[in-house]
N, C-alpha and C positions, 0 to 999 in steps of 0.2 A: 504494500500500500504506500502511496506517495503522500497522503495527506492525513487527515484526522481518522484514526482507525476506529473501527467498531469495537467498543469496550463492553458492550452488553452481552456478547456471546450468542445473539440470535442470528448473526451472520447476514442480515439483510442489507447492510451498508457495505458495499463491495469496495468502494474507493471514494475519495473526496479530494478535490484539487482545484487550484486556480487555473483558469484557461481564458485567454483573451480578456475581455472586459468583465468577466464574471467568475462564478464558482460553480463547479460541476459536482454533483452528488450522484454516484452510480449505485443503484440498488438492484437486488436480485431476489428471486424466489416468490413466495406467496405472501402478500401483504394484507393483513387483516388486523383486527383489534388486538390479537395476541402477539403479533410480531412487529407492530408498527413503532414501538417506543424509540428504538435507536435511529430509525429513519426520521421520525418527527424531530428528535433532538438535533440531528445533523442538518436538516433543512431549516429549522428555526435558527440555529446558530449561524448558518450561511446567510439567511435573510437579515439577521442583525448586523452583519458586517459587509454585505454586498448588495448593490442595487439590482444585479442580475443573478438569478440562480437557475441553473439548468439541472433537471432531473434526468439522468441517463436511464431510461426505462428498458433498454435493450434486453436485460436478463430478468425482468419482472414477468413471472408466469401467471400471476393472479393478483387482482386487487378488488377489495370489497368496498362497501359504502363508507367505512371508517377511513380507508385510504383516500377515497374520493373527497371526503370532507376535509382531510388534511390538506390536500392539494388546493381546494377552494379557499380555505383559510389562508394558506400561504400566498395564494394569488393576490389577496388583498394587502399583504405586507410588503411585497417586492415584485419585481418583474420576474415571473416564473415561466420557464419554457420547459415543455416535456419533449424529450428527444427519443425517437425510435420506439414508440409504444407498440407492443405486439397486438395481435388480433383481439385477444380478450379485453385488453385495456381500451382499444379503439371502440369496441362494441359497448363497453361500459360507458365511455364518454358520450357516444352517440345516443344510446338509450336514455340517458339522463339529461341530455342537452348540454352537458359540460363541455362538449367539443365546440360550442359556440362561445364559451367563456375562457377556457384554457387555451394557451398557445401551444400547438402541437407541431413538431418538426420531424422530418424523416431521419435525421442524424444529429449528433452533438455538433458536428461541424456546421450544419445548416442553422442550428439554434444559435451558435456563436456568431454567425455571419449576418444575422438579421438585425 
C-alpha cells in the first residue's frame, strides 16, 4: 500500500493515495453495513483534506443501501467521483436514481482528467 493503510482488518480499503488534483481511495469486495467502517473513515478523512476525492470502484463486487448512503453523504462534503463501477454498482445507481446525482467515470484516469 502506498498511502493510508486499512487498520480495521476488514480489508475493504485496498489503497489510498494522492493523484493529480485529488485523493484516490480504492476499495474492494462486498460493501454493506458490516464492512463499511474502514471505507467510511478513509473517505471522510480524504474529504476533510481534499476538494476532490475519487473512489476507485474497480474491485467492488457488491454495494448495498448503506454504501449508497455513504456515497451520497460524501457527495455533499466534497467533489466525489466514482471510477470504474462494475455492473452491480451501475445497476444500483440506476435503480435508485443516484446515477443522476453521483459523478461516474469509466476509469480513475478519466475521473482525474475531468
